[in-house]
C-alpha positions, 0 to 999 in steps of 0.5 A, spaced: 585 411 659 580 406 655 582 399 658 579 393 654 580 385 656 579 380 651 577 374 653 580 368 649 582 362 653 589 361 649 591 368 652 586 374 656 589 380 653 589 387 657 590 393 653 590 400 655 588 405 649 589 400 644 596 398 647 596 390 649 600 390 656 599 384 659 596 377 657 595 371 661 593 364 658 587 360 661 590 355 665 590 354 673 594 349 677 593 347 684 600 348 688 599 345 695 593 349 697 594 355 692 591 356 685 597 358 681 594 361 674 596 364 667 603 363 665 606 360 671 600 354 671 602 354 663 609 353 664 607 346 669 602 343 664 606 337 661 610 337 668 604 336 672 598 335 668 594 331 673 594 339 677 592 343 671 585 345 668 584 350 663 577 349 661 574 354 666 573 360 661 570 355 655 565 352 660 564 358 664 558 356 670 557 354 676 558 346 674 563 342 678 569 341 676 571 334 675 576 334 681 576 339 686 582 344 686 583 347 693 577 351 695 575 352 687 569 347 687 566 349 680 569 352 673 567 359 675 571 359 682 577 358 677 575 363 672 574 368 679 581 366 681 584 368 674 580 375 673 582 377 679 590 376 678 589 380 672 585 385 675 590 387 680 595 388 674 590 393 671 589 396 678 596 397 678 596 402 672 591 406 676 585 403 672 578 400 674 574 401 668 574 395 663 570 393 657 570 386 656 571 383 649 567 376 649 566 370 645 560 370 641 558 363 644 557 366 651 550 366 653 546 371 658 548 366 664 555 366 662 555 373 661 552 374 668 557 371 671 563 374 668 559 381 670 558 378 677 566 376 678 568 383 675 564 386 681 567 382 686 574 383 683 573 391 684 572 392 676 567 397 673 564 394 667 562 399 662 561 395 656 561 388 653 562 387 646 563 381 641 570 380 639 568 379 632 564 385 632 570 389 635 575 386 630 571 389 624 571 397 625 571 398 618 565 398 613 565 394 607 559 395 604 555 390 600 559 384 603 558 380 609 564 379 614 566 372 617 571 372 623 575 366 625 577 366 632 581 360 635 581 358 642 584 353 646 578 348 646 574 350 640 574 355 634 568 360 632 566 363 626 562 369 626 558 372 620 557 379 620 552 383 615 554 390 613 547 395 613 546 401 616 549 398 622 554 392 623 550 386 625 552 379 627 548 374 623 550 367 625 555 364 630 558 357 628 562 352 633 567 348 628 567 342 632 571 341 638 578 343 635 582 348 638 589 350 639 590 344 644 589 340 639 593 343 634 599 344 639 598 336 641 599 335 633 604 339 632 608 336 638 607 329 636 609 330 629 616 334 631 617 328 636 616 323 630 622 327 626 626 327 632 626 320 633 627 318 626 633 323 625 636 323 632 633 317 635 631 321 641 624 322 643 622 328 647 616 326 649 619 320 653 620 325 659 615 330 662 621 335 662 623 335 655 616 335 653 615 341 657 620 344 653 617 342 646 611 345 648 614 351 651 617 353 644 611 351 639 609 358 639 616 361 637 616 355 631 
């Protein structure tokens, strides 16, 4: 089997033989002294926003967190906790070898951190590939390809040049707008419609705000 883990903090996607088997959003929450990650943390993001952190994959580094979360003191600590959770799912499938599909913005230091965390999780990394390159398996001779990828806090546009080989020529970050910004704008617009049509404001209390955000993906 070939295992691939795509690093996108909207949802880290684990696949086996090109079939997605598990997705885990890049959220972490401090629950007492325990770090809760993935979907369980996302489900509390509007209820306990002060306990939530979702920038650790975007800011992957040894930089200190704005506020310590239990034993986690830096962004890499939270990324490690999240990766450890995902690696347990992979090992449950009887697999330890994995290919990482990574954002084109990751530099050498971030890739080194990722490889170090994977080793600590007991994973054997057999390949690293830019997500934009991995998403372009079919040749289109004579044309440049553009790959647009949305993350929680940024949007990345990658230019790919086609020749004898596919070559990444440019990676641009399109401002600081990502899915969190889009979700906030959609949620506020929906809330405005609720207020104007029913006089009910779903943003008035955290419980109904969480329900609204939980349903945004489906809508």
